[in-house]
N, C-alpha and C positions, 0 to 999 in steps of 0.2 A: 360433142365435142366442138366447140366453134374455131373455126379457122378463118383466116384472112381472105376477104372475097374480092376481086377485082372491082374498083370503085369505091371501096371503102378505106377511109384513112387507117394508115397502118397503126398498130398498138405503139405505146410508147412509155418510156421510164422502166417500171418494174415488170410491166406486162411484156415488153418487148422479150425478155430472156425466156418466160413462160411461151409467149408466142412461136420462138425459134423451136424451141425443144418440142412443143407439139408437131411445128411442121418436118422436123427430123423424124419423131415420130410415124408421122401419116408415111413418110418417104419409104422409112424402114418397112411397115407393113405393105406398102406396094412391092417393094423388091422381092418380100417374101412369097407373097401372092405370086409373083412372075418366076418363083423357082429358085431364089438364092438363099444360102443357108443363111441362119439367123446371125451369125458372127460376120460374115460377108455384108450382109444387108444393113448392119448396125455401122460397120465400118463407112460404107459407102454412103449412108446418112449421115455421118460428122460424129458418131459416138467412137470415142477412143478411151474411155475409162470403164471402171466396173459400175459406174451411176446408171448406165440404160435399164437394168433389171428393175431397181426402186422408181426410176421415172416411167417407165412402161405400166408398171402394177399400178403407180398411183393416176395415171391418166386415164386407164383402161381398166383396172380391176382384177387383170391378170397377169402373172408373169409372162415374159415372152415365149418361153417354153411350152406353157399351159395355153397359149392364145395358139400356137401353133399347132399344139395336138390338143384339143379339148376334152378328148376321152381320159387324159391325165387328171383334169380337173373334178373327174366322177371317180375318180379312184380314193380321195379322201373324205 
């Protein structure tokens, strides 16, 4: 996953929305790793609607709950 690196120009136009979404998803993952619940991490990262799961799965290939508990992915 590409994220903005210091010294590189920020993305523009259509890419800006995708860039912000990916930054929020990265932040949410950091918060979950630090011990927050999925719902608290999602809210703190800036997700306030039900699109989080869809966006997360599109970016990382797993739903947020399966990412948090990889053993669930093996059940199916």
